[in-house]
N, C-alpha and C positions, 0 to 999 in steps of 0.2 A: 504494499500499500504506500509506504513511504517513497519507494522507488518510483511508483506511478506519478505521485504528486511532484517529485523532483523533475521528472521528464516533462510534465505539464508546465511547471514554472520555467524550465529551460526554454521550452518552445515559445512561451509567452515573452520572455526576455529578448529572444532572438527577433520576435515580431516587432517589439518596441525599438530595437536597434536598427533593424533593416527595413521595416515596413512603414516607416514614417513617410509622409508626403513631402515632397521637396518644398522649400520655402519659396514663395513667389517674390521676385526681386523688383519687378516693374509691370506696368500695364499701359498699353498705348492703343489708340484707335487704329483700325486697319482699313485703308480705303483703296479702291481700285480706279478712282476717277474723280471727276468734278460733277456737281449737280448745279445747274444754272437756270435761272428763270429769266426769260426774255418777254418783252412786251410785243404782241403782234397787233398792229393796226389793221391788218387785213382781216384777221379773225375776231378782232375786238375782244381780246382776252390775253392773259398771260399764259405762257407755255413753259413747261418744265423740260429741259434738255439735259441729258446725261452724257458725259464725255469721258471716254477712255483714251489715255495717251500712252503711246508705246514707250518701252523702257529707255530708249535712247533720245527721247524727245527733249529732255532737259540738258543734254550735253551742249556745250558752248557752240560747237560747230555742227549742230544737228541739221540735217537736211530737211527737206519738205516731205510731207507724207501723204499717201492716198487717204481718202475719207470713205468710210462705210457708214451709210445712213441706215438706221434700223427702225422700222415701224414697230409699234408695240414695244417701245424702248424704255418703259418705266423700270424702276428697280425691281418691282415684283412681277415683271413680265419677262422679257427676253434679253435685257441689257447685260446681265451679269454672265449668263452662260455663253452668249455669243462673244462677248468681249474675251472670255476665257479661250474660245476656239481661236480667236484672232491672236492672242498672246502666244498660245501653244504653237500654232501654225507658222508663226514668224520666228520661232527659235532657230538659230543658225543650223542646228543639226537636223531640223525638220525641213525648213526652207520651202514651205508650201505656199506662202504668200509673203509679200513684203510687209514690214512693219507698217501699221496703219492706225489712224485715228478712227474711233467708233463714236458716232453721234446717235444716241438713243433718243427718239422722240416720244416723250411721255404722253399718254392719252388723256383726253378730256371727255370726248364722245366719239369713239372709233366708228360707230354706226353712222354718225353724221359725216365724219371726215373722210371716210374710206369709200363711200358710195356716191355714185352720180344719180340723178333722179330716175326712178324706175316707173314704168307705165303699168307694172303689175300691181293689181289691187292688194294682193296678199302681202307683197313686199311693203307696200305703203302702210298697211295696217300693223304689221309686225315690227316695222322700223319707222316709227312716226317722225323721228328726227333726221331721217336720212336725206341724201341727195346734195350734200354740200362739198363734194370732192373738189370741184373747180376752185373754190376758195382755198382749200387746203393745199392744193397743188401750187397756187400762187404764193401761198405762205412759204412753201419749201423753196420755190424759185426766187422770189423777190426779197425775202427776209431772212430765212434760215441759212441758206447757202452763202449769201453775202456776209452774214454775221460770222459764220464759221471761217470763211476765207480771210476775213479781216482780223480775226483774233487768234488764229492758230496757224502753224506752219504746214500749210496744205499745198499739194500740187494739183494737177488738173484731173487726176484719175478719181472718179466717184462711182460708188457702187450703192445700190439700194436693195434691201431685203424686206420682203413682205410675205406674211402667211395668212391664209384664210381671207377675211375681208381685206387685210393688208395685201394679200396676193392679188386680189381684184384691183386695188388701187395701183399697185405696181404695174400690173398689166395695162391699165388705163394710161399711166404716165408713159409707158413704153410706146403705145400706139399714138398717143396724142402729143406728147412732148418728149420724144425719144432722146433729144440732145441734153436733157437734164442730167442723165447718167451715162456712164460707159458700160457698166455691168449691171445686169438685172437678175436677181435671185427670187424666183416666184415659187412659193411652196403652198400646196393645197389651195389654190386660188378659188374663191367663191364665184365662179363664172356662171352659176345658175341665176345670178342676180339679173333682174329685168328680162326674164325669159331668154337668157343666154345671148342677148343682143350684142354684147361686146365682141363675141366671136365673129360677128358679121361686119365688123368695122372695116371701112373701105381701104384703110391703109395698113396692110400687113407686110409691106416690103420694108424691112429694117436694114440699116447700113451694116455691112459686114465688119465694120469697126467695133460694133457692139457685141458683147457676149451675153448670152441668155441661158439661164439654167431654170428648168421647170421640173418639179417633183410633186408627187402625190403618193400618199400611203393607201392602205387598203380602206377606202372611205366610201364605198358604195359606187353604183354604176354612174350616177350623174357627175360626181366629183372626179372620178377616174376618167370617164369619157371626155368631159370637157377640157381637162388638163392635157390629155393626149391630143385632142383636136387642136388646141392652141399650139402645141409644139409642132404638129404636122404643118399648119399653116405658116408659121414663122420659119421653120427649118427649110421650107421649099426654096427660100431665097437667101437664107443666112446659114452657112455651114457651121457657125460657132453657136448653134443652138443645141442645147443638151436636154435630154429627158431622162428621168429615172422613176421607176415604179418601186416604192419602198413597201414590199409586200408584208414585211414584219412590223410595220408601223401603222398607227392610226392617225386621225386628224389632230389628236391632242399631243402626240409625241414625234411627229415626223420632222419638225423644224431643225432640231439639233443635228441629227445625222444628215439632213439635206444640206445644211449650211456647210458642214465639213466637206461633204463631197463636191459641192459647188466650188468651194475654194480650190480644191484639187484640180478640177476641170478648168476653171477660168484662169488661175494664176500659175499653177505649177509649171506648165509648159513654157510660160513666159520667163 
């Protein structure tokens, strides 16, 4: 009995000596970027913009950087994980894409900003604030891009990423204002909007200087069919149009893998 008690005490003492938690020496906030509020006169509201800057940005002789514009770019949306892909992909030993600035556009009302007016009565009923994409595109062109170019070390290469309704908006920009961006990453686009009329847009001939990546997950017949149709129409005149069916992904989780693959196809060969 005494031997048992001695063994228990020995084990207890060893736990006290070796099992103590390390003493915390300091604590600091950890940040991956800047959060900025800018005033938009076009939208008549303030907009939150999240900015990721690449590691070499602060170097005295830092070069200028491409800019990746991300729709659904709030902190609790896609800004953090997409910025992570950009950081990882630009590591020298990965060299998938150049070091880039990420501009995440925080949402106020994405149903309003990402849709053009629909003639479909059900669209109008379910999305009562919809139809203001023209103003949002003007905001990007006339306010956001000039602000970013004036305040950060940017070069001329611009990419936009949009998913779901954001994919619808990205497609609309590609067809109506193609020169706003050089690279278009369109994931799970909601091309069902307005009875799929965007697919019949008269201008489907896009400059071969543009790179376009379209992806969709296993998301049902309409989503899969319309995404493939968009690809087919664009690829007819633009060989730098890519399509990917992510059969192991759904509408909710396709974006991360799609963005990674898009960077591989658009940038790595360059």
